C-alpha positions, 0 to 999 in steps of 0.5 A: 172760083174767083178770077178775072173772068168771074170777078164781080159776077156771082153764080150764087143762087144757080144750081144745075140739075144734071146727069153724068150720062146725058149729052145735053148735060154735058153740053151745059157743063162744057159751056160753063167750063168755056166760060170759066164758071162754077155752078153747083152741080146736082147729079140726079143720077147719083143722088135720088134726093136731087131728083126728088127735089127736081120733080117736087119743085119744078114739076118734072125730072128732065135734065139739064135744068138750071135753078135760078134763085131770084132775089125775091125768093122765087126759083126760076127753072130753066130747061133745055140745054141751048136755052141754058147755054144762052143764059149763061153766055148772056150773064157771064160771056162778056166778062171774058171779053 
């Protein structure tokens, strides 16, 4: 997505592991919509490979989980919907003001 809200900001390197039946995941997806940002969605309920990847690389299958690929090649894993929403607001919220 390229528009005035996200211009100059990149969501490359971000992936949200989620489930369509999880209320906390819906909260994060709504924050993404409110901020007008696109982040790769990895639905663990529809794709067992995503669930396996989450457990293997992050250590547990809890969703929502935001994968943040850092410049040094190490992935940071963020759990908890409120923490993820705060992260998104901090990094993308100012672009709409």
